[in-house]
PyMOL Python script that loads the backbone (N, CA, C, O; Angstrom):
from pymol import cmd

cmd.read_pdbstr("""\
ATOM      1  N   MET A   1     282.141 310.235  79.795  1.00  0.00           N
ATOM      2  CA  MET A   1     282.740 309.580  78.660  1.00  0.00           C
ATOM      3  C   MET A   1     283.347 308.246  79.080  1.00  0.00           C
ATOM      4  O   MET A   1     283.257 307.260  78.349  1.00  0.00           O
ATOM      5  N   ALA A   2     283.959 308.219  80.246  1.00  0.00           N
ATOM      6  CA  ALA A   2     284.613 306.993  80.692  1.00  0.00           C
ATOM      7  C   ALA A   2     283.618 305.843  80.787  1.00  0.00           C
ATOM      8  O   ALA A   2     283.915 304.724  80.369  1.00  0.00           O
ATOM      9  N   TYR A   3     282.446 306.116  81.334  1.00  0.00           N
ATOM     10  CA  TYR A   3     281.469 305.045  81.482  1.00  0.00           C
ATOM     11  C   TYR A   3     280.844 304.642  80.147  1.00  0.00           C
ATOM     12  O   TYR A   3     280.415 303.499  79.992  1.00  0.00           O
ATOM     13  N   ALA A   4     280.787 305.536  79.207  1.00  0.00           N
ATOM     14  CA  ALA A   4     280.290 305.180  77.878  1.00  0.00           C
ATOM     15  C   ALA A   4     281.192 304.118  77.251  1.00  0.00           C
ATOM     16  O   ALA A   4     280.709 303.228  76.551  1.00  0.00           O
ATOM     17  N   ARG A   5     282.485 304.208  77.498  1.00  0.00           N
ATOM     18  CA  ARG A   5     283.421 303.204  76.970  1.00  0.00           C
ATOM     19  C   ARG A   5     283.187 301.843  77.630  1.00  0.00           C
ATOM     20  O   ARG A   5     283.343 300.807  76.984  1.00  0.00           O
ATOM     21  N   THR A   6     282.819 301.840  78.896  1.00  0.00           N
ATOM     22  CA  THR A   6     282.509 300.579  79.569  1.00  0.00           C
ATOM     23  C   THR A   6     281.240 299.967  78.973  1.00  0.00           C
ATOM     24  O   THR A   6     281.198 298.772  78.681  1.00  0.00           O
ATOM     25  N   ILE A   7     280.229 300.778  78.798  1.00  0.00           N
ATOM     26  CA  ILE A   7     278.975 300.303  78.235  1.00  0.00           C
ATOM     27  C   ILE A   7     279.188 299.766  76.821  1.00  0.00           C
ATOM     28  O   ILE A   7     278.571 298.778  76.423  1.00  0.00           O
ATOM     29  N   ALA A   8     280.065 300.425  76.069  1.00  0.00           N
ATOM     30  CA  ALA A   8     280.354 299.988  74.701  1.00  0.00           C
ATOM     31  C   ALA A   8     281.195 298.714  74.673  1.00  0.00           C
ATOM     32  O   ALA A   8     281.363 298.104  73.617  1.00  0.00           O
ATOM     33  N   GLY A   9     281.720 298.314  75.821  1.00  0.00           N
ATOM     34  CA  GLY A   9     282.512 297.092  75.892  1.00  0.00           C
ATOM     35  C   GLY A   9     283.955 297.251  75.462  1.00  0.00           C
ATOM     36  O   GLY A   9     284.621 296.261  75.161  1.00  0.00           O
ATOM     37  N   VAL A  10     284.455 298.489  75.426  1.00  0.00           N
ATOM     38  CA  VAL A  10     285.829 298.719  74.993  1.00  0.00           C
ATOM     39  C   VAL A  10     286.750 299.127  76.146  1.00  0.00           C
ATOM     40  O   VAL A  10     287.910 299.477  75.928  1.00  0.00           O
ATOM     41  N   HIS A  11     286.226 299.079  77.369  1.00  0.00           N
ATOM     42  CA  HIS A  11     287.035 299.449  78.530  1.00  0.00           C
ATOM     43  C   HIS A  11     286.469 298.772  79.771  1.00  0.00           C
ATOM     44  O   HIS A  11     285.269 298.511  79.860  1.00  0.00           O
ATOM     45  N   TYR A  12     287.343 298.493  80.719  1.00  0.00           N
ATOM     46  CA  TYR A  12     286.911 297.903  81.986  1.00  0.00           C
ATOM     47  C   TYR A  12     286.503 298.997  82.963  1.00  0.00           C
ATOM     48  O   TYR A  12     287.117 300.063  83.011  1.00  0.00           O
ATOM     49  N   GLU A  13     285.459 298.721  83.742  1.00  0.00           N
ATOM     50  CA  GLU A  13     284.973 299.695  84.717  1.00  0.00           C
ATOM     51  C   GLU A  13     286.046 300.069  85.734  1.00  0.00           C
ATOM     52  O   GLU A  13     286.188 301.243  86.076  1.00  0.00           O
ATOM     53  N   ASP A  14     286.799 299.093  86.219  1.00  0.00           N
ATOM     54  CA  ASP A  14     287.862 299.373  87.197  1.00  0.00           C
ATOM     55  C   ASP A  14     288.920 300.313  86.629  1.00  0.00           C
ATOM     56  O   ASP A  14     289.452 301.156  87.351  1.00  0.00           O
ATOM     57  N   ASP A  15     289.228 300.173  85.339  1.00  0.00           N
ATOM     58  CA  ASP A  15     290.187 301.077  84.701  1.00  0.00           C
ATOM     59  C   ASP A  15     289.645 302.498  84.654  1.00  0.00           C
ATOM     60  O   ASP A  15     290.381 303.459  84.876  1.00  0.00           O
ATOM     61  N   ASN A  16     288.361 302.624  84.367  1.00  0.00           N
ATOM     62  CA  ASN A  16     287.744 303.953  84.347  1.00  0.00           C
ATOM     63  C   ASN A  16     287.801 304.604  85.720  1.00  0.00           C
ATOM     64  O   ASN A  16     288.152 305.778  85.845  1.00  0.00           O
ATOM     65  N   ILE A  17     287.456 303.842  86.746  1.00  0.00           N
ATOM     66  CA  ILE A  17     287.480 304.378  88.110  1.00  0.00           C
ATOM     67  C   ILE A  17     288.895 304.814  88.481  1.00  0.00           C
ATOM     68  O   ILE A  17     289.088 305.885  89.058  1.00  0.00           O
ATOM     69  N   ALA A  18     289.871 303.995  88.155  1.00  0.00           N
ATOM     70  CA  ALA A  18     291.263 304.351  88.460  1.00  0.00           C
ATOM     71  C   ALA A  18     291.669 305.632  87.733  1.00  0.00           C
ATOM     72  O   ALA A  18     292.338 306.485  88.317  1.00  0.00           O
ATOM     73  N   GLY A  19     291.279 305.774  86.488  1.00  0.00           N
ATOM     74  CA  GLY A  19     291.609 306.981  85.724  1.00  0.00           C
ATOM     75  C   GLY A  19     290.933 308.220  86.276  1.00  0.00           C
ATOM     76  O   GLY A  19     291.552 309.281  86.362  1.00  0.00           O
ATOM     77  N   LEU A  20     289.673 308.096  86.650  1.00  0.00           N
ATOM     78  CA  LEU A  20     288.955 309.228  87.223  1.00  0.00           C
ATOM     79  C   LEU A  20     289.548 309.635  88.575  1.00  0.00           C
ATOM     80  O   LEU A  20     289.684 310.824  88.866  1.00  0.00           O
ATOM     81  N   ASP A  21     289.896 308.648  89.391  1.00  0.00           N
ATOM     82  CA  ASP A  21     290.544 308.946  90.674  1.00  0.00           C
ATOM     83  C   ASP A  21     291.909 309.601  90.459  1.00  0.00           C
ATOM     84  O   ASP A  21     292.275 310.533  91.175  1.00  0.00           O
ATOM     85  N   MET A  22     292.656 309.112  89.473  1.00  0.00           N
ATOM     86  CA  MET A  22     293.968 309.689  89.182  1.00  0.00           C
ATOM     87  C   MET A  22     293.823 311.145  88.725  1.00  0.00           C
ATOM     88  O   MET A  22     294.608 312.006  89.124  1.00  0.00           O
ATOM     89  N   GLY A  23     292.831 311.408  87.900  1.00  0.00           N
ATOM     90  CA  GLY A  23     292.590 312.780  87.453  1.00  0.00           C
ATOM     91  C   GLY A  23     292.271 313.705  88.614  1.00  0.00           C
ATOM     92  O   GLY A  23     292.779 314.825  88.674  1.00  0.00           O
ATOM     93  N   GLN A  24     291.436 313.250  89.533  1.00  0.00           N
ATOM     94  CA  GLN A  24     291.131 314.059  90.722  1.00  0.00           C
ATOM     95  C   GLN A  24     292.387 314.333  91.537  1.00  0.00           C
ATOM     96  O   GLN A  24     292.581 315.446  92.028  1.00  0.00           O
ATOM     97  N   GLU A  25     293.236 313.330  91.682  1.00  0.00           N
ATOM     98  CA  GLU A  25     294.458 313.484  92.473  1.00  0.00           C
ATOM     99  C   GLU A  25     295.397 314.493  91.829  1.00  0.00           C
ATOM    100  O   GLU A  25     295.970 315.330  92.527  1.00  0.00           O
ATOM    101  N   ILE A  26     295.563 314.430  90.520  1.00  0.00           N
ATOM    102  CA  ILE A  26     296.450 315.364  89.817  1.00  0.00           C
ATOM    103  C   ILE A  26     295.945 316.788  89.979  1.00  0.00           C
ATOM    104  O   ILE A  26     296.726 317.696  90.263  1.00  0.00           O
ATOM    105  N   VAL A  27     294.655 316.988  89.801  1.00  0.00           N
ATOM    106  CA  VAL A  27     294.081 318.325  89.966  1.00  0.00           C
ATOM    107  C   VAL A  27     294.252 318.796  91.409  1.00  0.00           C
ATOM    108  O   VAL A  27     294.613 319.948  91.647  1.00  0.00           O
ATOM    109  N   ALA A  28     293.993 317.909  92.374  1.00  0.00           N
ATOM    110  CA  ALA A  28     294.101 318.281  93.789  1.00  0.00           C
ATOM    111  C   ALA A  28     295.523 318.699  94.151  1.00  0.00           C
ATOM    112  O   ALA A  28     295.711 319.594  94.975  1.00  0.00           O
ATOM    113  N   ARG A  29     296.516 318.068  93.550  1.00  0.00           N
ATOM    114  CA  ARG A  29     297.911 318.400  93.875  1.00  0.00           C
ATOM    115  C   ARG A  29     298.335 319.756  93.339  1.00  0.00           C
ATOM    116  O   ARG A  29     299.162 320.429  93.954  1.00  0.00           O
ATOM    117  N   ASP A  30     297.787 320.169  92.209  1.00  0.00           N
ATOM    118  CA  ASP A  30     298.274 321.379  91.552  1.00  0.00           C
ATOM    119  C   ASP A  30     297.339 322.581  91.615  1.00  0.00           C
ATOM    120  O   ASP A  30     297.788 323.720  91.484  1.00  0.00           O
ATOM    121  N   LEU A  31     296.052 322.344  91.814  1.00  0.00           N
ATOM    122  CA  LEU A  31     295.085 323.432  91.715  1.00  0.00           C
ATOM    123  C   LEU A  31     295.277 324.516  92.769  1.00  0.00           C
ATOM    124  O   LEU A  31     295.213 325.701  92.443  1.00  0.00           O
ATOM    125  N   ALA A  32     295.510 324.141  94.017  1.00  0.00           N
ATOM    126  CA  ALA A  32     295.639 325.146  95.084  1.00  0.00           C
ATOM    127  C   ALA A  32     296.796 326.099  94.813  1.00  0.00           C
ATOM    128  O   ALA A  32     296.653 327.311  94.973  1.00  0.00           O
ATOM    129  N   GLY A  33     297.935 325.561  94.407  1.00  0.00           N
ATOM    130  CA  GLY A  33     299.087 326.418  94.095  1.00  0.00           C
ATOM    131  C   GLY A  33     298.834 327.305  92.890  1.00  0.00           C
ATOM    132  O   GLY A  33     299.232 328.470  92.875  1.00  0.00           O
ATOM    133  N   TYR A  34     298.175 326.759  91.883  1.00  0.00           N
ATOM    134  CA  TYR A  34     297.841 327.549  90.697  1.00  0.00           C
ATOM    135  C   TYR A  34     296.922 328.708  91.063  1.00  0.00           C
ATOM    136  O   TYR A  34     297.165 329.849  90.671  1.00  0.00           O
ATOM    137  N   LEU A  35     295.861 328.409  91.821  1.00  0.00           N
ATOM    138  CA  LEU A  35     294.913 329.459  92.196  1.00  0.00           C
ATOM    139  C   LEU A  35     295.554 330.517  93.086  1.00  0.00           C
ATOM    140  O   LEU A  35     295.206 331.696  93.011  1.00  0.00           O
ATOM    141  N   GLU A  36     296.495 330.088  93.932  1.00  0.00           N
ATOM    142  CA  GLU A  36     297.193 331.079  94.760  1.00  0.00           C
ATOM    143  C   GLU A  36     298.012 332.017  93.882  1.00  0.00           C
ATOM    144  O   GLU A  36     297.961 333.235  94.054  1.00  0.00           O
ATOM    145  N   GLY A  37     298.765 331.454  92.944  1.00  0.00           N
ATOM    146  CA  GLY A  37     299.591 332.287  92.074  1.00  0.00           C
ATOM    147  C   GLY A  37     298.789 333.164  91.138  1.00  0.00           C
ATOM    148  O   GLY A  37     299.167 334.307  90.881  1.00  0.00           O
ATOM    149  N   LYS A  38     297.687 332.645  90.624  1.00  0.00           N
ATOM    150  CA  LYS A  38     296.882 333.376  89.640  1.00  0.00           C
ATOM    151  C   LYS A  38     295.955 334.403  90.290  1.00  0.00           C
ATOM    152  O   LYS A  38     295.796 335.514  89.784  1.00  0.00           O
ATOM    153  N   TYR A  39     295.338 334.018  91.428  1.00  0.00           N
ATOM    154  CA  TYR A  39     294.307 334.873  92.021  1.00  0.00           C
ATOM    155  C   TYR A  39     294.557 335.254  93.482  1.00  0.00           C
ATOM    156  O   TYR A  39     293.788 336.019  94.066  1.00  0.00           O
ATOM    157  N   GLY A  40     295.623 334.726  94.068  1.00  0.00           N
ATOM    158  CA  GLY A  40     295.945 335.058  95.446  1.00  0.00           C
ATOM    159  C   GLY A  40     295.080 334.349  96.480  1.00  0.00           C
ATOM    160  O   GLY A  40     294.979 334.809  97.617  1.00  0.00           O
ATOM    161  N   THR A  41     294.461 333.249  96.106  1.00  0.00           N
ATOM    162  CA  THR A  41     293.620 332.515  97.049  1.00  0.00           C
ATOM    163  C   THR A  41     294.476 331.794  98.086  1.00  0.00           C
ATOM    164  O   THR A  41     295.640 331.481  97.837  1.00  0.00           O
ATOM    165  N   ALA A  42     293.892 331.540  99.237  1.00  0.00           N
ATOM    166  CA  ALA A  42     294.600 330.853 100.313  1.00  0.00           C
ATOM    167  C   ALA A  42     294.672 329.356 100.014  1.00  0.00           C
ATOM    168  O   ALA A  42     293.646 328.708  99.807  1.00  0.00           O
ATOM    169  N   ILE A  43     295.886 328.814  99.991  1.00  0.00           N
ATOM    170  CA  ILE A  43     296.081 327.404  99.672  1.00  0.00           C
ATOM    171  C   ILE A  43     295.306 326.512 100.634  1.00  0.00           C
ATOM    172  O   ILE A  43     294.634 325.577 100.198  1.00  0.00           O
ATOM    173  N   GLU A  44     295.386 326.781 101.922  1.00  0.00           N
ATOM    174  CA  GLU A  44     294.730 325.924 102.914  1.00  0.00           C
ATOM    175  C   GLU A  44     293.221 325.861 102.694  1.00  0.00           C
ATOM    176  O   GLU A  44     292.609 324.800 102.817  1.00  0.00           O
ATOM    177  N   ARG A  45     292.642 326.985 102.373  1.00  0.00           N
ATOM    178  CA  ARG A  45     291.188 327.027 102.151  1.00  0.00           C
ATOM    179  C   ARG A  45     290.817 326.214 100.906  1.00  0.00           C
ATOM    180  O   ARG A  45     289.842 325.462 100.920  1.00  0.00           O
ATOM    181  N   THR A  46     291.580 326.365  99.857  1.00  0.00           N
ATOM    182  CA  THR A  46     291.315 325.614  98.631  1.00  0.00           C
ATOM    183  C   THR A  46     291.469 324.116  98.870  1.00  0.00           C
ATOM    184  O   THR A  46     290.653 323.328  98.392  1.00  0.00           O
ATOM    185  N   VAL A  47     292.504 323.715  99.601  1.00  0.00           N
ATOM    186  CA  VAL A  47     292.723 322.299  99.893  1.00  0.00           C
ATOM    187  C   VAL A  47     291.557 321.736 100.692  1.00  0.00           C
ATOM    188  O   VAL A  47     291.082 320.638 100.400  1.00  0.00           O
ATOM    189  N   ARG A  48     291.091 322.467 101.690  1.00  0.00           N
ATOM    190  CA  ARG A  48     289.939 322.013 102.491  1.00  0.00           C
ATOM    191  C   ARG A  48     288.693 321.833 101.625  1.00  0.00           C
ATOM    192  O   ARG A  48     287.974 320.842 101.755  1.00  0.00           O
ATOM    193  N   LYS A  49     288.448 322.795 100.746  1.00  0.00           N
ATOM    194  CA  LYS A  49     287.280 322.703  99.877  1.00  0.00           C
ATOM    195  C   LYS A  49     287.379 321.494  98.957  1.00  0.00           C
ATOM    196  O   LYS A  49     286.400 320.776  98.752  1.00  0.00           O
ATOM    197  N   MET A  50     288.563 321.274  98.406  1.00  0.00           N
ATOM    198  CA  MET A  50     288.724 320.129  97.515  1.00  0.00           C
ATOM    199  C   MET A  50     288.546 318.814  98.259  1.00  0.00           C
ATOM    200  O   MET A  50     287.951 317.880  97.722  1.00  0.00           O
ATOM    201  N   GLU A  51     289.042 318.728  99.465  1.00  0.00           N
ATOM    202  CA  GLU A  51     288.882 317.501 100.260  1.00  0.00           C
ATOM    203  C   GLU A  51     287.407 317.203 100.516  1.00  0.00           C
ATOM    204  O   GLU A  51     286.990 316.044 100.513  1.00  0.00           O
ATOM    205  N   ASN A  52     286.625 318.251 100.737  1.00  0.00           N
ATOM    206  CA  ASN A  52     285.192 318.080 101.003  1.00  0.00           C
ATOM    207  C   ASN A  52     284.389 317.754  99.748  1.00  0.00           C
ATOM    208  O   ASN A  52     283.278 317.233  99.843  1.00  0.00           O
ATOM    209  N   LYS A  53     284.936 318.054  98.583  1.00  0.00           N
ATOM    210  CA  LYS A  53     284.203 317.880  97.329  1.00  0.00           C
ATOM    211  C   LYS A  53     284.656 316.668  96.524  1.00  0.00           C
ATOM    212  O   LYS A  53     284.101 316.405  95.457  1.00  0.00           O
ATOM    213  N   ARG A  54     285.637 315.932  97.001  1.00  0.00           N
ATOM    214  CA  ARG A  54     286.111 314.763  96.250  1.00  0.00           C
ATOM    215  C   ARG A  54     284.972 313.787  96.026  1.00  0.00           C
ATOM    216  O   ARG A  54     284.196 313.494  96.935  1.00  0.00           O
ATOM    217  N   PHE A  55     284.885 313.294  94.817  1.00  0.00           N
ATOM    218  CA  PHE A  55     283.839 312.352  94.452  1.00  0.00           C
ATOM    219  C   PHE A  55     284.374 310.939  94.593  1.00  0.00           C
ATOM    220  O   PHE A  55     285.494 310.654  94.170  1.00  0.00           O
ATOM    221  N   LYS A  56     283.585 310.053  95.180  1.00  0.00           N
ATOM    222  CA  LYS A  56     283.955 308.643  95.349  1.00  0.00           C
ATOM    223  C   LYS A  56     283.444 307.874  94.131  1.00  0.00           C
ATOM    224  O   LYS A  56     282.302 307.416  94.111  1.00  0.00           O
ATOM    225  N   TRP A  57     284.287 307.739  93.130  1.00  0.00           N
ATOM    226  CA  TRP A  57     283.870 307.111  91.883  1.00  0.00           C
ATOM    227  C   TRP A  57     283.474 305.656  92.053  1.00  0.00           C
ATOM    228  O   TRP A  57     282.658 305.149  91.283  1.00  0.00           O
ATOM    229  N   GLU A  58     284.030 304.977  93.038  1.00  0.00           N
ATOM    230  CA  GLU A  58     283.666 303.574  93.220  1.00  0.00           C
ATOM    231  C   GLU A  58     282.206 303.407  93.641  1.00  0.00           C
ATOM    232  O   GLU A  58     281.661 302.306  93.560  1.00  0.00           O
ATOM    233  N   HIS A  59     281.567 304.498  94.090  1.00  0.00           N
ATOM    234  CA  HIS A  59     280.159 304.457  94.481  1.00  0.00           C
ATOM    235  C   HIS A  59     279.237 304.963  93.375  1.00  0.00           C
ATOM    236  O   HIS A  59     278.017 304.969  93.540  1.00  0.00           O
ATOM    237  N   TYR A  60     279.805 305.383  92.259  1.00  0.00           N
ATOM    238  CA  TYR A  60     279.015 305.952  91.171  1.00  0.00           C
ATOM    239  C   TYR A  60     278.234 304.861  90.446  1.00  0.00           C
ATOM    240  O   TYR A  60     278.778 303.816  90.089  1.00  0.00           O
ATOM    241  N   ASN A  61     276.973 305.121  90.240  1.00  0.00           N
ATOM    242  CA  ASN A  61     276.123 304.221  89.479  1.00  0.00           C
ATOM    243  C   ASN A  61     275.567 305.020  88.298  1.00  0.00           C
ATOM    244  O   ASN A  61     274.692 305.865  88.484  1.00  0.00           O
ATOM    245  N   PRO A  62     276.068 304.759  87.088  1.00  0.00           N
ATOM    246  CA  PRO A  62     275.622 305.558  85.938  1.00  0.00           C
ATOM    247  C   PRO A  62     274.123 305.465  85.680  1.00  0.00           C
ATOM    248  O   PRO A  62     273.550 306.375  85.081  1.00  0.00           O
ATOM    249  N   LEU A  63     273.484 304.404  86.111  1.00  0.00           N
ATOM    250  CA  LEU A  63     272.046 304.285  85.901  1.00  0.00           C
ATOM    251  C   LEU A  63     271.263 305.237  86.790  1.00  0.00           C
ATOM    252  O   LEU A  63     270.157 305.646  86.434  1.00  0.00           O
ATOM    253  N   GLU A  64     271.825 305.599  87.951  1.00  0.00           N
ATOM    254  CA  GLU A  64     271.157 306.559  88.837  1.00  0.00           C
ATOM    255  C   GLU A  64     271.358 307.991  88.361  1.00  0.00           C
ATOM    256  O   GLU A  64     270.612 308.883  88.766  1.00  0.00           O
ATOM    257  N   ALA A  65     272.354 308.227  87.508  1.00  0.00           N
ATOM    258  CA  ALA A  65     272.656 309.577  87.037  1.00  0.00           C
ATOM    259  C   ALA A  65     271.691 310.041  85.943  1.00  0.00           C
ATOM    260  O   ALA A  65     271.635 311.231  85.635  1.00  0.00           O
ATOM    261  N   CYS A  66     270.941 309.126  85.363  1.00  0.00           N
ATOM    262  CA  CYS A  66     270.029 309.477  84.246  1.00  0.00           C
ATOM    263  C   CYS A  66     268.774 310.142  84.727  1.00  0.00           C
ATOM    264  O   CYS A  66     267.914 310.495  83.919  1.00  0.00           O
TER     265      CYS A  66
END
""", "prot")
cmd.dss("prot")
cmd.show_as("cartoon", "prot")
cmd.util.cbc("prot")
cmd.orient("prot")
């Protein structure tokens, strides 16, 4: 959705990237603790998995995603 707004000319690409990165950071900060409390998962393991799965939005090319 973020990139659709850029294509439509109603948003800057850099703003979209910053928002997507911010969303990843917020989830990364809270998800491990939530999963530990809800399901008893190991925080360290969840943090490691999230670090390995982080997406580098600055390298995203929406034309390659089609």
